[in-house]
C-alpha positions as CSV (number, residue, x, y, z in Angstrom):
1,M,182.1,0.3,171.7
2,T,179.5,0.8,174.4
3,S,175.8,0.6,173.9
4,T,175.5,4.4,174.3
5,E,178.1,5.0,171.6
6,L,176.5,2.5,169.3
7,E,173.1,4.2,169.8
8,M,174.7,7.6,168.9
9,V,176.3,6.2,165.8
10,L,172.9,4.6,164.7
11,Q,171.2,7.9,165.4
12,G,173.7,9.6,163.2
13,Y,173.1,7.1,160.4
14,S,169.3,7.5,160.8
15,I,169.6,11.3,160.5
16,A,171.9,11.0,157.4
17,I,169.5,8.6,155.7
18,S,166.6,10.9,156.5
19,T,168.5,13.9,155.0
20,L,169.4,11.9,151.9
21,T,165.9,10.7,151.4
22,Q,164.6,14.3,151.5
23,E,167.3,15.4,149.1
24,I,166.4,12.6,146.7
25,Q,162.7,13.6,146.8
26,A,163.6,17.2,146.1
27,L,165.8,16.2,143.2
28,R,162.9,14.0,141.8
29,I,160.6,17.0,142.0
30,D,163.2,19.2,140.2
31,I,163.6,16.7,137.5
32,Q,159.9,16.4,136.9
33,K,159.6,20.2,136.7
34,Q,162.5,20.4,134.2
35,K,160.9,17.6,132.1
36,R,157.6,19.6,132.0
37,I,159.6,22.7,130.9
38,D,161.6,20.8,128.3
39,N,158.4,19.3,126.8
40,L,156.9,22.8,126.2
41,P,157.0,23.9,122.6
42,D,159.2,26.9,121.6
43,W,156.1,29.0,120.9
44,I,153.1,28.9,123.3
45,N,149.6,30.3,122.6
46,L,147.5,32.0,125.2
47,K,145.2,29.0,125.8
48,T,148.2,26.8,126.6
49,A,149.9,29.5,128.7
50,V,146.7,30.1,130.7
51,S,146.3,26.3,131.3
52,L,149.8,26.3,132.7
53,K,149.3,29.3,134.9
54,G,145.9,28.7,136.3
55,G,144.2,31.4,138.3
56,A,141.7,33.5,136.3
57,A,139.5,32.0,133.6
58,F,140.7,32.0,130.0
59,P,138.2,34.8,128.9
60,T,139.7,37.1,131.6
61,Y,143.2,36.6,130.3
62,R,142.0,37.0,126.7
63,S,140.2,40.3,127.3
64,K,142.8,41.9,129.6
65,L,146.1,42.2,127.7
66,F,148.0,43.3,130.8
67,L,147.4,39.9,132.3
68,Q,148.8,38.0,129.3
69,P,152.5,37.0,128.9
70,C,154.6,40.1,128.3
71,C,151.5,42.1,129.1
72,G,150.1,41.3,125.7
73,R,153.3,42.3,123.9
74,N,156.3,40.6,122.4
75,Y,154.2,38.0,120.6
76,Q,154.3,36.6,117.1
77,F,151.5,35.1,115.0
78,L,151.9,31.5,114.2
79,G,149.2,30.2,111.9
80,G,147.1,33.3,112.8
81,V,147.4,32.6,116.5
82,K,149.1,35.0,118.9
83,C,152.1,33.1,120.5
84,W,154.9,33.9,122.9
85,R,158.4,32.3,123.2
86,R,158.6,29.6,125.9
87,E,161.1,31.7,128.0
88,D,158.7,34.7,128.1
89,V,155.8,32.4,129.2
90,L,158.0,30.8,131.9
91,D,158.8,34.2,133.3
92,W,155.1,35.2,133.2
93,L,154.0,32.0,135.1
94,A,155.6,33.3,138.3
95,I,153.9,36.6,138.2
96,A,151.0,37.0,140.7
97,D,148.9,40.2,141.1
98,S,151.2,41.4,143.8
99,G,154.1,41.6,141.2
100,L,152.0,42.7,138.3
101,K,152.9,46.4,138.5
102,A,156.6,45.8,138.3
103,Y,156.2,43.2,135.5
104,A,154.0,45.6,133.5
105,E,156.6,48.4,134.0
106,N,159.2,46.2,132.4
107,W,157.0,46.0,129.3
108,H,156.1,49.7,129.5
109,V,152.4,48.9,130.1
110,S,150.1,50.6,132.5
111,I,147.6,48.5,134.5
112,P,144.2,49.5,135.9
113,E,144.1,51.2,139.3
114,N,142.4,48.2,141.0
115,Y,145.3,45.9,139.9
116,E,147.8,48.5,140.9
117,R,146.5,48.6,144.4
118,R,146.9,44.8,144.6
119,S,150.5,45.1,143.4
120,A,153.4,45.7,145.8
């Protein structure tokens, strides 16, 4: 094997190792995300849901039902506290203002005009 051929083989190994390293890092991130989801309770109150989502302050979410999980619908009271199923909260976490109109329509809820303008 010539030195040029050897260099090409080594470059191939280097690329393969780099690719594998990136895939392992992505898998670790996916596993960490899944662990966080698995550790969530079956029922999640608004305070916990808001802490997971971030964005606006808790009083904003509390006072504007259309910003809550399921646009303030599909909840149950547990110990006198409004709670949503984990799956509903996980769906809601991905909703930004740009997708709020479509999300609200799924729950048959209208949103204020200023939020509608922000939504796609």
